[in-house]
C-alpha positions in Angstrom: -38.9 -143.3 -100.3 -40.8 -140.8 -101.8 -40.3 -137.2 -102.0 -42.2 -134.8 -100.0 -41.8 -131.2 -101.4 -42.6 -128.3 -98.5 -43.1 -125.2 -99.0 -43.1 -122.3 -97.0 -43.6 -118.5 -96.8 -41.9 -116.6 -93.7 -43.5 -113.6 -92.7 -42.1 -111.1 -90.7 -44.9 -111.4 -87.4 -45.9 -115.1 -87.6 -45.0 -117.0 -84.4 -45.0 -120.0 -86.5 -44.3 -121.1 -89.9 -47.0 -123.0 -92.1 -45.5 -125.6 -94.2 -47.8 -127.5 -97.2 -46.7 -130.7 -98.5 -47.4 -131.4 -101.6 -48.0 -134.9 -100.9 -51.8 -135.7 -100.1 -51.0 -138.1 -97.2 -48.9 -135.3 -95.0 -50.7 -132.5 -93.3 -49.3 -128.8 -93.1 -47.4 -128.6 -89.9 -45.8 -125.4 -88.5 -42.1 -124.3 -87.6 -41.2 -121.9 -85.0 -40.3 -118.8 -87.2 -38.6 -117.1 -84.0 -35.7 -119.6 -84.0 -35.3 -119.4 -87.6 -35.3 -115.5 -88.0 -32.6 -115.3 -85.2 -30.6 -118.5 -86.6 -31.0 -117.7 -90.5 -32.2 -114.1 -90.8 -31.3 -113.8 -94.3 -34.5 -116.2 -94.4 -37.2 -113.6 -93.2 -39.8 -112.9 -95.7 -38.1 -115.0 -98.5 -39.7 -118.4 -99.9 -38.1 -121.9 -99.0 -38.9 -125.3 -100.7 -37.7 -128.3 -98.9 -37.2 -131.6 -100.3 -37.5 -134.2 -97.5 -37.1 -137.9 -97.7 -39.9 -139.6 -95.8 -42.3 -142.8 -96.4 -44.8 -140.5 -94.4 -45.7 -142.9 -91.8 -43.8 -141.4 -88.9 -44.2 -137.5 -89.8 -46.0 -135.7 -86.9 -47.8 -132.7 -87.1 -44.8 -130.3 -85.7 -42.4 -132.2 -88.0 -40.5 -133.5 -84.8 -39.2 -136.6 -86.3 -37.3 -135.6 -89.2 -34.0 -137.2 -89.3 -32.1 -136.4 -92.6 -32.9 -134.1 -95.2 -32.2 -132.4 -98.0 -32.6 -129.0 -99.8 -33.7 -127.6 -103.1 -33.9 -123.9 -102.7 -36.2 -121.3 -105.3 -33.6 -119.1 -107.5 -32.0 -116.0 -105.8 -32.6 -117.7 -102.3 -29.8 -119.1 -100.1 -29.7 -122.9 -99.4 -30.6 -124.0 -95.8 -31.0 -127.4 -95.2 -33.1 -128.9 -92.3 -29.4 -130.0 -91.0 -28.5 -126.3 -90.6 -32.5 -126.2 -88.9 -31.1 -128.9 -86.2 -27.8 -127.2 -85.6 -29.9 -123.6 -84.9 -32.1 -125.5 -82.4 -29.1 -126.6 -80.8 -28.0 -123.5 -80.4 -31.5 -122.0 -78.9 -31.6 -124.7 -76.6 -28.1 -124.1 -75.3 -29.0 -120.4 -75.2 -32.0 -120.6 -73.0 -30.1 -123.2 -70.7 -27.3 -121.2 -70.0 -29.5 -118.2 -69.9 -27.2 -116.3 -72.6 -29.7 -114.0 -74.1 -30.8 -113.2 -70.6 -27.6 -111.6 -69.3 -27.4 -107.7 -69.0 -23.8 -107.7 -70.3 -22.8 -110.3 -72.3 -24.2 -111.8 -75.8 -23.3 -115.3 -77.2 -22.1 -116.0 -80.3 -24.0 -115.8 -83.5 -25.2 -119.0 -85.4 -23.6 -117.1 -88.5 -20.2 -116.7 -86.2 -20.7 -120.4 -85.3 -21.1 -121.7 -89.0 -18.1 -119.5 -90.2 -16.0 -121.1 -87.5 -17.2 -124.7 -88.1 -17.0 -124.4 -91.9 -13.7 -122.5 -92.1 -11.0 -124.7 -92.3 -9.0 -124.2 -89.5 -5.6 -124.4 -90.1 -4.3 -123.7 -86.8 -1.6 -125.2 -84.6 -1.7 -124.2 -81.2 1.7 -122.8 -79.7 -0.2 -123.8 -76.3 -0.4 -127.5 -75.6 0.0 -127.9 -71.6 -3.2 -128.7 -71.2 -3.3 -126.2 -68.0 -7.4 -125.4 -68.3 -6.7 -121.7 -68.6 -7.2 -119.1 -71.3 -4.4 -116.6 -70.5 -5.2 -114.1 -73.2 -8.2 -113.7 -76.1 -5.4 -114.9 -78.3 -4.5 -118.1 -76.2 -8.6 -118.9 -76.1 -8.8 -118.8 -79.8 -5.9 -120.4 -80.9 -7.2 -123.6 -78.8 -10.9 -122.9 -79.7 -9.9 -123.2 -83.5 -7.4 -125.5 -82.6 -10.0 -128.0 -81.4 -12.1 -127.0 -84.1 -9.5 -128.5 -86.2 -9.7 -131.7 -84.8 -13.2 -132.4 -85.0 -12.9 -131.3 -89.2 -10.2 -134.1 -89.4 -12.6 -136.8 -87.6 -15.6 -135.9 -89.9 -13.1 -137.1 -93.0 -11.9 -140.6 -90.6 -13.5 -143.3 -92.5 -12.6 -145.7 -89.9 -14.9 -143.8 -87.4 -18.7 -144.6 -87.3 -21.2 -141.9 -88.4 -23.1 -141.5 -85.1 -19.1 -140.7 -83.2 -18.7 -138.0 -86.0 -22.1 -136.4 -85.7 -21.5 -136.5 -81.6 -18.4 -135.0 -82.2 -19.8 -132.0 -84.5 -22.9 -131.9 -81.7 -20.8 -131.2 -79.2 -18.7 -128.5 -80.7 -21.9 -126.6 -81.8 -23.3 -126.6 -78.2 -19.6 -125.4 -77.0 -19.9 -122.9 -79.2 -23.0 -121.6 -78.5 -21.7 -121.3 -74.7 -19.3 -118.6 -75.5 -19.8 -115.0 -74.5 -18.9 -111.5 -75.9 -19.1 -108.2 -74.5 -21.8 -106.0 -75.6 -19.9 -103.0 -75.6 -16.6 -104.8 -77.3 -18.3 -107.9 -79.4 -14.3 -108.5 -80.5 -13.7 -109.4 -76.5 -14.8 -112.8 -75.4 -15.3 -112.8 -71.6 -12.9 -115.1 -70.4 -14.4 -115.2 -66.8 -17.8 -116.4 -67.7 -18.4 -120.3 -66.2 -20.0 -120.8 -69.9 -16.7 -119.4 -71.8 -14.8 -121.3 -69.5 -16.9 -124.8 -70.2 -16.5 -124.3 -74.2 -12.5 -123.4 -73.3 -12.0 -126.9 -71.2 -14.1 -128.7 -73.9 -11.7 -127.6 -77.1 -8.7 -128.0 -74.6 -9.9 -131.9 -74.2 -9.9 -132.2 -78.2 -6.8 -130.8 -78.7 -5.6 -133.1 -75.9 -7.2 -136.3 -76.6 -8.4 -136.1 -80.3 -10.7 -139.4 -81.3 -10.2 -140.7 -77.7 -14.3 -140.6 -77.1 -13.9 -141.9 -73.7 -11.6 -139.5 -72.8 -13.5 -136.4 -74.3 -17.0 -137.6 -73.3 -15.7 -138.7 -70.0 -19.6 -140.1 -68.8 -19.7 -141.9 -65.3 -22.0 -142.0 -62.4 -20.5 -139.3 -60.3 -18.3 -137.3 -62.5 -19.3 -133.9 -63.1 -17.2 -132.0 -65.8 -17.9 -129.0 -68.5 -20.7 -130.9 -69.6 -23.0 -130.3 -66.8 -24.3 -126.6 -67.0 -24.2 -126.3 -63.2 -20.4 -127.1 -62.7 -19.5 -123.2 -61.3 -22.3 -121.6 -62.6 -21.8 -119.3 -59.3 -18.2 -119.5 -58.7 -17.9 -115.7 -59.4 -20.3 -114.9 -56.2 -17.9 -117.1 -54.3 -14.9 -115.1 -55.1 -17.2 -111.5 -54.8 -18.3 -113.3 -51.1 -14.1 -114.1 -50.1 -13.4 -110.6 -51.5 -15.7 -109.0 -48.9 -15.6 -111.4 -46.4 -11.8 -110.0 -45.9 -12.6 -106.9 -44.3 -14.8 -108.8 -41.7 -12.1 -110.8 -39.3 -14.7 -112.8 -37.6 -16.1 -114.1 -40.5 -13.4 -116.7 -40.9 -13.3 -117.4 -37.3 -17.1 -118.3 -37.2 -16.8 -120.4 -40.3 -14.3 -122.4 -38.9 -15.5 -123.0 -35.7 -19.1 -124.0 -37.0 -17.9 -126.3 -39.5 -15.3 -127.9 -37.0 -18.1 -128.4 -34.7 -20.0 -131.9 -35.0 -22.6 -131.5 -32.9 -24.0 -129.8 -35.8 -25.4 -133.0 -37.0 -28.8 -132.5 -35.0 -31.1 -135.4 -36.7 -30.5 -138.7 -35.0 -29.5 -142.0 -37.1 -32.6 -144.0 -35.6 -34.7 -141.6 -37.5 -32.9 -142.0 -40.6 -35.6 -143.7 -42.6 -38.0 -140.9 -42.2 -35.2 -138.2 -42.3 -33.5 -140.0 -45.5 -37.0 -139.7 -47.2 -37.8 -136.1 -46.3 -34.5 -134.7 -46.7 -34.4 -136.6 -50.7 -37.6 -135.0 -51.2 -36.2 -131.5 -50.1 -32.6 -132.4 -52.5 -35.5 -132.7 -55.3 -37.6 -129.2 -54.4 -34.2 -128.0 -54.8 -32.7 -129.0 -57.3 -35.8 -128.2 -59.7 -35.6 -124.8 -57.8 -31.8 -124.5 -59.3 -33.0 -125.5 -63.0 -30.6 -128.7 -62.7 -32.3 -131.1 -64.9 -29.8 -134.0 -64.1 -31.6 -136.2 -61.8 -28.6 -138.3 -61.0 -25.9 -136.1 -59.7 -24.0 -138.4 -57.6 -23.1 -141.8 -57.4 -23.5 -144.0 -54.1 -20.7 -145.7 -51.8 -20.6 -147.0 -48.3 -18.4 -144.4 -46.2 -17.3 -147.6 -44.6 -15.4 -148.5 -47.7 -14.2 -145.2 -49.0 -12.5 -142.4 -48.1 -13.6 -140.4 -50.6 -17.6 -140.2 -49.9 -19.6 -137.6 -48.9 -17.2 -135.0 -50.5 -16.3 -133.1 -53.7 -13.0 -134.3 -54.9 -12.2 -131.5 -57.8 -9.5 -132.2 -60.3 -8.2 -128.8 -61.9 -4.5 -129.3 -61.9 -2.7 -129.0 -65.3 -2.4 -132.4 -67.2 -5.7 -133.8 -65.9 -8.9 -133.8 -66.8 -11.1 -130.7 -65.4 -13.9 -132.2 -63.0 -15.2 -133.3 -59.9 -15.7 -136.7 -58.4 -18.7 -137.2 -56.3 -19.9 -140.3 -54.0 -22.6 -139.9 -51.3 -23.3 -142.7 -48.7 -27.3 -143.8 -49.4 -27.6 -144.3 -45.7 -26.4 -140.8 -44.7 -23.4 -141.9 -42.9 -20.6 -139.6 -42.7 -17.0 -139.6 -41.6 -16.1 -137.1 -38.8 -12.7 -137.5 -36.7 -14.9 -138.7 -33.8 -16.2 -141.5 -36.2 -19.2 -142.3 -38.2 -22.0 -139.8 -37.7 -25.4 -138.9 -39.6 -26.6 -136.5 -41.5 -29.9 -137.3 -43.8 -28.5 -138.0 -47.2 -30.4 -135.1 -49.1 -28.6 -132.8 -47.4 -25.0 -134.3 -48.0 -26.3 -134.2 -51.6 -27.4 -130.5 -51.3 -23.9 -129.7 -49.1 -21.9 -130.8 -51.7 -23.5 -129.7 -54.9 -23.5 -126.0 -53.1 -20.0 -126.7 -53.6 -19.7 -127.8 -57.1 -21.8 -124.6 -57.7 -19.3 -122.5 -56.6 -16.0 -124.6 -58.2 -14.5 -122.9 -61.4 -14.0 -125.2 -64.2 -10.5 -124.1 -64.0 -7.0 -124.3 -62.8 -5.6 -122.1 -59.8 -2.7 -121.0 -62.3 -2.4 -117.0 -63.6 -1.7 -116.2 -67.0 2.0 -116.1 -66.4 2.0 -119.5 -65.7 1.1 -120.2 -69.0 4.4 -120.2 -70.4 6.6 -121.8 -67.9 7.0 -125.5 -67.6 4.7 -128.1 -66.1 7.6 -129.5 -63.8 8.3 -126.3 -62.2 7.7 -126.3 -58.3 5.7 -123.2 -58.0 2.7 -124.9 -59.9 2.3 -127.1 -57.0 1.9 -124.8 -54.3 -0.5 -122.7 -55.9 -3.3 -121.3 -53.4 -7.0 -121.8 -54.1 -9.6 -120.9 -52.3 -9.8 -120.1 -48.4 -11.5 -123.8 -47.1 -13.1 -121.7 -44.2 -14.9 -119.5 -46.5 -15.7 -122.3 -48.9 -17.7 -124.0 -46.3 -19.6 -121.4 -44.6 -22.4 -121.3 -47.2 -23.1 -125.0 -47.7 -22.8 -125.5 -44.1 -25.2 -122.8 -42.9 -27.7 -123.9 -45.5 -27.3 -127.5 -44.6 -28.0 -126.3 -40.8 -31.2 -124.4 -41.9 -32.5 -127.8 -43.7 -31.0 -130.0 -40.8 -33.2 -127.8 -38.4 -36.6 -128.2 -40.6 -35.9 -131.9 -40.8 -35.8 -132.2 -37.1 -38.8 -129.9 -36.6 -40.7 -132.4 -39.1 -39.8 -135.6 -37.0 -40.8 -134.0 -33.8 -43.5 -132.2 -34.7 -42.4 -128.6 -33.5 -43.0 -125.6 -35.4 -40.6 -124.3 -38.3 -40.3 -121.1 -37.0 -39.4 -122.2 -33.3 -36.3 -121.6 -32.0 -34.8 -125.3 -30.5 -32.5 -125.7 -28.0 -30.0 -128.2 -28.8 -27.9 -127.9 -26.1 -25.1 -127.4 -28.6 -23.3 -123.7 -29.0 -21.0 -122.3 -31.4 -17.8 -121.1 -29.2 -15.9 -118.2 -31.0 -13.5 -116.1 -29.0 -15.7 -115.1 -25.8 -19.0 -115.7 -27.8 -21.2 -118.7 -27.4 -24.3 -118.8 -29.9 -27.1 -121.5 -29.8 -27.1 -123.8 -32.9 -30.9 -123.3 -33.2 -30.2 -119.6 -33.0 -27.8 -119.9 -36.1 -30.3 -122.2 -37.7 -33.4 -119.8 -37.3 -31.7 -116.7 -38.3 -30.2 -117.7 -41.2 -33.4 -119.7 -42.3 -34.9 -115.8 -42.1 -31.9 -114.7 -44.0 -32.5 -117.1 -46.8 -36.3 -115.6 -46.7 -35.5 -111.9 -46.6 -32.9 -112.5 -49.2 -34.2 -115.4 -52.0 -31.2 -115.9 -54.3 -30.4 -119.5 -55.9 -26.9 -118.6 -54.6 -25.8 -118.8 -51.2 -22.9 -116.7 -51.8 -25.0 -113.5 -52.6 -26.7 -114.2 -49.4 -23.8 -114.2 -47.7 -22.8 -110.9 -49.2 -26.0 -108.7 -48.2 -24.9 -106.3 -45.5 -26.8 -107.7 -42.9 -25.4 -111.0 -43.1 -21.6 -110.1 -43.3 -22.0 -108.1 -40.1 -24.1 -110.3 -38.1 -21.7 -113.5 -38.9 -18.5 -111.3 -38.0 -20.2 -109.9 -34.5 -20.3 -113.8 -33.7 -17.0 -114.3 -34.6 -15.1 -111.9 -32.5 -15.0 -110.4 -29.5 -17.2 -107.6 -28.9 -15.0 -105.0 -27.9 -12.9 -105.7 -31.4 -15.9 -104.0 -33.1 -15.1 -100.5 -33.7 -17.7 -98.0 -35.1 -20.3 -100.7 -35.0 -23.6 -100.0 -33.2 -24.3 -103.4 -31.6 -27.8 -102.9 -31.0 -28.1 -104.6 -34.5 -26.3 -107.8 -33.8 -26.9 -110.9 -31.3 -23.6 -111.6 -29.3 -24.2 -114.3 -26.7 -21.8 -115.0 -24.0 
């Protein structure tokens, strides 16, 4: 192994930093100056000299293959190792993946803040050990985070653990800290409602409970979705906002309940399953990519005839248990209904359940005051969560639109045509054709494009139309009924 001395000068306006090796067999390469300036602002316009251990054979022009490095720094310049540069890249990846630097009123922790947290000995023994998945206050949040960091610091000293495991703990800690949001107008306050921040809290809570139990902390099996998956709970606040607005429209819950309960809404026939499954899987992949969900395998596959927990999101969020969702899908598209097995194209089942996962928060239904009561108290078992009828409305309408499109593709029907399926959704005195509902919501999806179905549902036009379908026309005071479709 030969030493290779690398010299670079960082300019204020350069997009890339050119690095000049002293070894003749290694070509100059470039580093991203934006990342270094953001992660380490004290390096701007300063000179660096790196000493990297390398045999020169595997080094590439963009320096992507450097694994371990030591640093020699000129006099009066701060010391920065390429290990720190790597942590800076992890930070940038998380900030980009979660869109943290694009939030209009939030900012992530800086690299300097993160380095201070992980490098300062954390002598914290949290008072909170109930594992109830809820940051009750700013103080409670930080005691859990710092307590978790203390666990990781101890793990780095544990001679019985491999270097790979130690590095995994350290890397996941950097990633979790990078997700924490603060308010721009008060950078001392963490946003305890942000799904990013909740992911971080759940991770540090697990560190405190499971310590060096690697399998429990990094629980990773097919169909298990937890805080390690970026999309878990991404739009949960949108759903809460929709529920609040829907309470002002009594017909919405009635319509949602009637639509979900009607098993005749499964309009694609099982005899067409080969084509329908292939087409729906393609639709799901397009939807997944549009949602920026990088994971290709989001579910496990289980035969609906062999398990009762198929084609459903099994949501765990009670204190004492891991927070997460089990998602098993029948690969043939078999779905269980009160009338027996029915059929829904498998890609649409995945799309429906993923809509739920995007809208479920990575936290418990407890309130801050519950943090100080014993786990055995019965009131904790009676906590009210989300309204099931509201929860099902968006995903069911979404699935209906795509079922309608699959049916039209199979039968070579124009996409904009309204199909008479001979099925009506009956609510109060209203009877609404299924094809009309599918066409209408498809138009709403195009008129109000959003990755979050609950944001579409919050549009005034959408709220009022669903409400009109859900209650008797004479119970709609002060509304101009010429704007709505009400069928008898």
